[in-house]
C-alpha positions, 0 to 999 in steps of 0.5 A: 296639519301635516305629519311633519308639523304635528311631529315638530309641535310635539317635540317643542311643546311636550318638553318636561318644563320642570327638568328644563328649569331645574339646574338648567344651564341655558335658563339665563341665556340671552335670546342671541346666545340661545339662538347660537346654541340652537343653530350649532346643535339643531336642538329642538329642546332648546328651540322649545325654550325660544318658543316659550319666550315668543309664542304669544308675541308671534301669535299676536302678530299673526292675529293681525293678519288672520280672520279667526283665532284658529287661522292665527294659531295655524299661522303661528305654528307655521312661523315657528316651523319655518323659524326652526328651519331658517334660524341660521339666517339670524346674523345678530345684526339686530336684537333677536326680537326685532329680527323675529318681528320682521320674520313674522311680518314677512311670513304673514304678508306672503301668506296673505298674498299667496292665499288671498290672491292679492298683491301689495303694491310696491311702495318702496319708491321714495315719496317726495315731501310735497306729494306726501303732504297733499292730503291732510294727515290723520292725527294720532290723537284721532286714533286714541279718541276712538271707542274701543269696541268700534275700533276693534271692529274697524280693525277687523274690516281693514286689510290685514297688512294695514291692521298689522302696521297700525298695531305695530306702531300704536299698540307695540310702540315700534318706531318709524326707524324700526318699521323701516328695518322690519319691513325692509322699505324706505322711511317715506314708504313706511310713513305713506303706509301708516298714513293710508292705513290710518285713513282706511281705519278712519273711513271704516270707523265712521261708518260703524 
């Protein structure tokens, strides 16, 4: 961990929580209002409140890409460090939580591509309905019927980007429309990624 990162984490994690909650004028601010104040003042104390609200969610998303808890923790801290630097990019066109989902997802995909030396294929080209239906779709019910222990093991063996989109859709309940926004690709591409991710998961699951 770099000195800058360590210093940043000290600033946002070692804030006196009691003093923040007692008579705190920011305690009931919405995420969007809090973000505006953080950007205006570049205030690490206020950013610490945003960290408290979303650290668990960001960690869960990072864990979908990581190979270990330690790696997921490091990824989480990297996401928040970059978030503090780039928070002004949030324009309020969507809920902050949705924007943070997208920010975290894109950061993790770039991390995988950079460190695992693999590139995700460009699937943003619209897929014709006839092509999309060539192979039988894995029904959602098949996923719900999987045994928990085997499912967890299978999820660890598929590519991180496939694991992430499956968790977003079936664990977090993110809609196709929101996935389009989060991943910044077309609806057909989202459906194709889900289809392929389910196929890979089923193939691995059957071998366990």
